[in-house]
C-alpha positions as CSV (number, residue, x, y, z in Angstrom):
1,M,-3.3,10.1,4.0
2,N,-4.9,13.4,4.9
3,Q,-8.2,12.9,6.9
4,H,-9.5,16.4,6.0
5,K,-8.9,16.0,2.2
6,S,-11.3,14.0,0.0
7,Q,-10.1,10.4,-0.1
8,R,-10.5,7.8,-2.8
9,L,-9.2,4.2,-2.6
10,L,-8.2,1.8,-5.3
11,V,-7.9,-1.9,-4.2
12,P,-6.4,-4.3,-6.8
13,V,-7.7,-7.7,-6.2
14,D,-7.2,-11.3,-7.1
15,L,-8.3,-14.5,-5.1
16,S,-5.5,-14.6,-2.7
17,E,-5.9,-14.2,1.0
18,H,-3.5,-11.1,0.9
19,S,-5.9,-9.5,-1.4
20,G,-8.8,-10.3,0.9
21,R,-6.9,-8.6,3.7
22,A,-6.4,-5.6,1.5
23,I,-10.1,-5.3,1.0
24,Q,-10.7,-5.5,4.9
25,F,-8.0,-2.6,5.4
26,A,-9.7,-0.5,2.8
27,G,-12.8,-0.9,4.6
28,Y,-11.1,-0.2,8.1
29,I,-9.4,2.9,6.9
30,G,-12.3,4.0,4.7
31,A,-14.8,3.8,7.8
32,C,-12.2,5.8,9.6
33,F,-12.2,8.5,7.0
34,G,-15.9,8.9,7.3
35,P,-17.5,11.5,5.1
36,V,-14.2,12.4,3.4
37,L,-13.9,9.1,1.8
38,T,-15.7,9.7,-1.7
39,G,-15.4,6.1,-2.9
40,I,-13.6,2.8,-3.0
41,T,-12.9,0.8,-6.3
42,L,-12.2,-2.8,-6.3
43,L,-10.1,-3.7,-9.5
44,Y,-9.4,-6.9,-11.1
45,V,-7.0,-6.8,-14.2
46,A,-7.2,-9.8,-16.4
47,P,-3.8,-10.3,-17.8
48,V,-2.9,-12.0,-21.1
49,S,-1.1,-14.8,-19.1
50,F,-4.5,-15.9,-18.1
51,L,-4.5,-18.2,-21.0
52,G,-1.3,-20.0,-19.5
53,R,-3.3,-22.6,-17.4
54,H,-6.3,-22.8,-19.7
55,M,-5.0,-23.0,-23.2
56,A,-1.4,-24.2,-22.7
57,N,-1.2,-26.6,-25.7
58,I,-2.5,-24.1,-28.3
59,D,0.1,-22.5,-30.4
60,F,-0.9,-19.0,-30.7
61,R,1.0,-15.7,-30.4
62,A,0.0,-13.8,-27.2
63,E,-1.5,-10.9,-29.3
64,D,-3.6,-13.2,-31.4
65,L,-4.7,-15.1,-28.1
66,A,-5.8,-11.8,-26.6
67,Q,-8.2,-11.1,-29.4
68,S,-9.4,-14.8,-29.8
69,E,-13.1,-15.8,-29.2
70,P,-12.1,-18.9,-27.0
71,L,-10.0,-16.7,-24.6
72,R,-12.7,-14.2,-24.4
73,K,-15.2,-17.0,-23.4
74,L,-12.8,-18.3,-20.9
75,R,-11.9,-14.9,-19.4
76,N,-15.5,-13.9,-19.0
77,Q,-16.5,-17.3,-17.5
78,Y,-13.6,-17.0,-15.0
79,V,-14.8,-13.4,-14.0
80,E,-18.4,-14.4,-13.7
81,D,-17.5,-17.7,-11.8
82,E,-14.6,-16.6,-9.7
83,I,-14.0,-12.7,-9.7
84,K,-17.4,-11.1,-9.5
85,P,-18.3,-13.4,-6.4
86,F,-15.1,-12.5,-4.8
87,M,-15.8,-8.9,-5.4
88,D,-19.3,-9.1,-4.1
89,V,-17.9,-10.6,-0.8
90,G,-15.5,-7.9,-0.7
91,E,-18.0,-5.2,-1.1
92,K,-19.9,-6.8,1.7
93,M,-16.7,-6.6,4.0
94,I,-16.4,-3.1,3.3
95,R,-20.1,-2.3,4.2
96,E,-19.7,-4.3,7.3
97,A,-16.6,-2.0,8.2
98,G,-19.0,0.9,8.1
99,V,-18.2,2.5,4.8
100,K,-21.2,4.6,3.5
101,A,-19.4,5.8,0.4
102,A,-19.8,4.4,-3.0
103,V,-18.0,0.9,-3.9
104,E,-17.4,0.3,-7.5
105,K,-16.2,-3.0,-9.0
106,L,-14.1,-2.8,-12.0
107,V,-12.7,-5.4,-14.4
108,V,-10.2,-4.5,-17.3
109,D,-7.8,-6.5,-19.5
110,G,-4.1,-5.7,-19.7
111,D,-0.9,-5.7,-17.9
112,P,-1.7,-5.7,-14.2
113,A,0.8,-3.1,-13.0
114,Q,0.2,-0.8,-16.1
115,E,-3.5,-0.9,-15.6
116,I,-3.5,-0.2,-11.8
117,L,-1.1,2.6,-12.3
118,R,-3.2,4.1,-15.2
119,I,-6.5,3.8,-13.5
120,A,-5.0,5.4,-10.1
121,E,-3.7,8.3,-12.1
122,E,-6.6,8.9,-14.2
123,G,-9.1,8.4,-11.6
124,G,-7.5,10.7,-9.3
125,F,-7.1,8.2,-6.5
126,T,-5.4,9.2,-3.2
127,G,-4.3,5.7,-2.3
128,I,-3.9,2.3,-3.4
129,V,-4.3,-0.7,-0.8
130,M,-3.1,-4.1,-2.3
131,G,-1.5,-7.2,-1.0
132,W,2.1,-7.6,-1.4
133,R,1.8,-11.2,-2.7
134,G,-1.1,-12.9,-4.4
135,V,-2.3,-15.7,-6.7
136,S,-0.6,-16.0,-10.0
137,E,-2.1,-17.4,-13.3
138,L,1.4,-19.2,-13.8
139,K,3.7,-19.8,-10.8
140,G,2.1,-18.2,-7.8
141,L,3.8,-14.7,-8.0
142,F,1.0,-12.3,-9.1
143,L,0.7,-9.3,-6.8
144,G,4.2,-9.7,-5.5
145,S,5.9,-8.5,-8.7
146,V,2.8,-6.3,-9.6
147,A,3.2,-4.5,-6.0
148,S,6.8,-4.0,-6.5
149,K,6.1,-2.2,-9.9
150,V,3.2,-0.1,-8.4
151,L,5.4,1.0,-5.6
152,G,8.0,2.1,-8.0
153,H,5.7,4.2,-10.0
154,A,2.5,5.2,-8.2
155,T,2.0,9.0,-7.7
156,C,-0.3,8.3,-4.7
157,N,0.2,6.7,-1.4
158,V,0.4,2.9,-1.5
159,L,-0.7,0.7,1.4
160,V,0.7,-2.8,1.4
161,V,-0.7,-5.6,3.4
162,E,-0.2,-9.4,3.9
163,S,-2.7,-12.0,5.2
164,E,-1.1,-11.8,8.6
165,S,-1.3,-8.0,8.9
166,R,-3.2,-7.0,11.9
167,L,-6.4,-5.1,11.0
168,E,-6.9,-2.9,13.8
169,I,-4.1,0.0,14.0
170,K,-3.3,0.8,17.4
171,N,0.4,1.6,17.2
172,I,2.1,3.4,14.1
173,L,5.7,3.6,13.5
174,V,7.0,6.4,11.0
175,A,10.4,6.5,9.8
176,T,12.2,9.8,8.9
177,D,15.6,10.8,7.4
178,G,14.8,14.5,7.3
179,S,13.9,14.5,3.6
180,K,10.9,16.2,2.1
181,Y,9.6,12.5,1.4
182,S,9.8,11.5,5.0
183,E,7.9,14.8,6.1
184,A,5.3,13.7,3.8
185,A,5.4,10.3,5.5
186,A,5.2,12.0,8.8
187,R,2.2,14.1,8.0
188,G,0.4,11.0,6.7
189,A,1.4,9.0,9.8
190,I,0.2,11.8,12.1
191,N,-3.2,12.1,10.1
192,L,-3.7,8.5,10.2
193,A,-2.9,8.1,13.9
194,K,-5.6,10.8,14.8
195,C,-8.1,9.1,12.3
196,V,-7.8,5.7,14.0
197,G,-6.9,6.9,17.6
198,A,-3.4,5.1,17.4
199,E,-0.1,5.8,19.2
200,L,2.8,7.0,17.2
201,T,6.5,6.0,17.4
202,V,9.1,8.2,15.3
203,I,12.5,6.7,14.4
204,S,15.4,8.0,12.6
205,V,18.5,5.8,11.8
206,A,21.9,7.1,11.6
207,P,25.0,5.2,10.4
208,H,26.8,5.7,13.6
209,E,26.0,6.6,17.2
210,L,28.0,9.9,17.2
211,G,28.6,12.7,15.1
212,E,26.8,15.2,13.1
213,E,24.4,12.7,11.2
214,F,23.2,11.2,14.6
215,S,22.7,14.8,15.9
216,A,20.5,15.6,12.7
217,A,18.7,12.5,13.3
218,E,17.8,13.5,16.7
219,E,16.6,16.9,15.4
220,D,14.4,15.2,12.8
221,V,12.7,13.0,15.4
222,K,12.4,16.0,17.8
223,K,10.3,18.0,15.0
224,I,8.1,15.3,14.2
225,K,7.3,14.7,17.9
226,E,6.5,18.4,18.4
227,D,4.2,18.3,15.3
228,A,2.5,15.1,16.6
229,A,2.2,16.4,20.1
230,K,0.3,19.6,18.9
231,E,-2.3,17.1,17.4
232,G,-2.8,15.6,20.8
233,L,-1.1,12.3,19.9
234,I,0.8,9.9,22.4
235,V,4.3,9.8,20.5
236,L,7.6,8.2,21.2
237,G,10.8,9.3,19.6
238,L,13.8,6.9,18.7
239,T,17.0,7.9,17.3
240,V,19.2,4.7,16.7
241,A,22.4,3.7,14.6
242,G,22.5,1.0,11.9
243,K,21.2,0.0,8.6
244,P,17.7,1.7,8.2
245,Y,15.6,-1.1,7.2
246,E,17.1,-3.6,9.9
247,R,16.4,-1.1,12.8
248,I,12.9,-0.2,11.2
249,V,12.0,-3.8,11.3
250,A,13.6,-4.4,14.5
251,V,11.8,-1.6,16.5
252,S,8.4,-2.5,14.8
253,R,8.7,-6.0,16.4
254,E,9.8,-4.5,19.7
255,R,6.9,-2.1,20.0
256,N,4.4,-4.4,18.5
257,V,3.7,-2.2,15.6
258,D,0.6,-2.5,13.5
259,L,1.5,0.0,10.7
260,I,5.0,1.1,9.4
261,V,5.1,4.3,7.5
262,V,7.8,5.4,5.2
263,G,8.7,7.8,2.5
264,S,8.7,6.6,-1.0
265,H,12.2,8.1,-1.5
266,G,15.2,9.0,0.7
267,R,17.6,11.8,0.9
268,T,18.7,11.0,-2.6
269,G,15.4,11.7,-4.4
270,L,15.7,9.0,-6.9
271,E,13.0,9.2,-9.4
272,R,11.6,5.9,-8.5
273,L,11.5,3.4,-5.7
274,I,13.9,0.6,-6.8
275,M,14.2,-2.8,-5.7
276,G,16.3,-3.1,-2.5
277,S,15.4,0.4,-1.3
278,V,14.6,0.9,2.4
279,A,10.8,0.8,1.9
280,E,10.6,-2.5,-0.2
281,R,13.1,-4.2,2.1
282,V,10.9,-3.3,5.0
283,I,7.8,-4.6,3.2
284,V,9.7,-7.9,2.5
285,L,10.9,-8.3,6.1
286,T,7.7,-7.6,8.2
287,T,4.2,-9.0,8.1
288,C,2.7,-5.8,9.4
289,A,1.0,-3.3,7.0
290,V,3.4,-0.7,5.3
291,L,2.2,2.7,3.9
292,V,4.6,4.2,1.4
293,A,3.9,7.8,1.4
294,R,4.2,10.0,-1.6
295,L,4.4,13.8,-2.0
296,P,1.1,15.7,-2.5
297,R,0.5,16.0,-6.4
298,E,1.0,19.6,-6.4
299,A,4.4,19.1,-4.9
């Protein structure tokens, strides 16, 4: 997240604690952005599966239900009674955090992941802030699966939080493998560290403690340390051996890290983030916030 570039944040919400924490994080980071923040949008997507717990005994096809008058009434009542009050509280939290920019509250229908991605792209949002897990209309897994899809296909940065994620960011850990994606992560981590006044730790993980790969990892860390030092940041560099996600999580705990920043892809440059990738495994194994950084749109 570039503190000099105009910023616009999209916050998908449901009624979970993780979603509430995402709103708080958006307010915290938005306040740090100050005048470059142009707005925050709270988004609720009403899925077709909404009907699952409300009209389970009615035998209609999903597409028929989506257009039915009973469903529309139930959906509208749910939005009025539950979602809008939640969003009103969310807006209040954002204002109390010090955000002066516009706060929009948007309710749409459709597939949650698809709608989040569509709105983020069409609206030119620079970041998505969302809970990793949330409330489902069926079996308690709404944003868990939705967040995974958003991470895999979003073209902007995605900040993932849980209810236990610490709100004040004092120590940031950024992981690098020397790829252009991790360079984007490093730029984002440096900018955010400057913005919130945090210390920065840089880590690169090589397969073994000796050899060319370890030496290359040391050079990757050295470069980012130099870039961070030029910005006046307090920075620690670490080069370690092992499995990347395991060492990243271990160091984050040892260093009492509040935010982990990783690139959306690794050296392989796969077209999308896939389940089991370093980024997603880190998210699953830690309770601190994780920022998955994307390349700038022009790249």
